[in-house]
N, C-alpha and C positions, 0 to 999 in steps of 0.2 A: 324516892326522896331527892330533893334538890339541895345542893350546897350553895348558899348565897354569900357572896363577899361584896360589900358595898363600901367603897373607900373614897376619900377626898384627899387633897394634898396635906391636910392637917390631921386626919384621924381615920380609923377604921370604925365605921358605924355598925356594920353587921358582918359577922363571920360565923354563920350557923346553918344547920340543916333546917329545911322547911318543906312544906308540901306544895307551895305555890307562891308566885309573886305577880303582881300587876304593876306595870311601869309605863310612864308616858314616853312615847317616842315620836319622831318626826312624822310618822304615818298614823299616829293615834295610839291609844292604850293597847298594850300587848300583855296577854296573860301567859305566863310560862309555868308549865306543869311538868312533872317527871316524864321523861321520854320525849321532850320537845326536840324538834329538829335543831341542828346547829344553826346559829343565828347571830348576826351582827347588826347593830343599829345605833343610830344617834339618839341619845336621851334628851328630852326637852324638859323645861321647868314644869313641875307638877307634883302630884302626890303618888307615892309608892305604897302599895299595900302588900304586906308579907303575911302569909298564912302559916302560922306556927304549928308544930306537931301537936301541941296541947289544945288546939282549937282557937287559941288567941290570935288576934290580928294586930300587927304593928303597922302604924301609919307614920310616914315621914315625908318631908318635902325634899325634893332634889332640884338641882339647877341643871346646867348643861353638861353633857358628857357622852359616854359610850357604854353600850351593853354588849356583852358577848355571852352566848349560851353554847356550851361545848360539853357533851356527854354528862348531862345533869349537873353541871357546874355553871353558875351564873355569876359573872364578874360585872360589876357596875362601877365605873370610874366617873366621878362628877366633880365639878369645880366647887360645889357646895352641897351639903345635905344636912338636915337637922331633924331631930326628934321633936315632937310637940312640946316636950318639957324644956327644950332649949330655946323656944321662940318667945320673944316679948311681943305679944300681939298689939299692944298699944303703940309700941315703936314701929311695928310693921305697918299699921294704919297710917301713921305719920309719914313713913317712907313712901307708901303708895300715893298719898296725896301730893307729896313733894315731887315725886318722879312724874306723876301725871301732868303736873303743871310745867315741869321742865321739858317735857316732850314737845310742847307747843313752841318752844324757842328755837328749834332746830329743823333744818330741812330733812325730809324723810330719807334721803340718800346719804346723809352725813354719817360719819363714824360715831359721832357723839350721840346722835339719835338712836343708833343701833345699840350702843352701850347702855343708854338710859332705858330703852325698851327691854333689853335683856334683864336688867336689874328690876324693872317693874314686874316682869313675868315671874321672877323669883319671889318677889314680895307677895304677889297674888297667890302663888303656890303655898307660901307659908300661911297666909290667911285662910286658905281652904281647910286647914287643920283646926281652926278655932270652932269650938262648939257653939 
C-alpha cells in the first residue's frame, strides 16, 4: 500500500492510502506502486491518476511541483492541482485560446513567454479531464 499526500499552497487535495499513482514528470509519466525505489522528481503540468483500494480511479490535474517517494509514502507538492469537479471547462477553453494568442506577442526567451507557456500547459492539463 502507498500513502499519497498531494498538496498545494491552498489545500490538501489527497491524503490517503492507495495502490498506485501515475504522475507526469520532467522525464515523462511515472507509475509509482508499493515497494517503489526512493525517488525524487520534478512534476510537470498534466493529469494524475490515483488507483484507490476499492478499484476506483481518481483523476486530477496538477501544475508544476515536486514528487518524493520514500518508503511507500508519496509526497506531491504543486503550485496548483484540481479535481475534475473544480474545473470550469468553458473558462479553461477561453484561457487556452487567450494564452495561445498571447504567446505570439513575446520572444521565446523572455520571462513573460515562459510564464504564459506555463499557464497554457496548466490549462491544457485541465482540459484533458473533460469527457
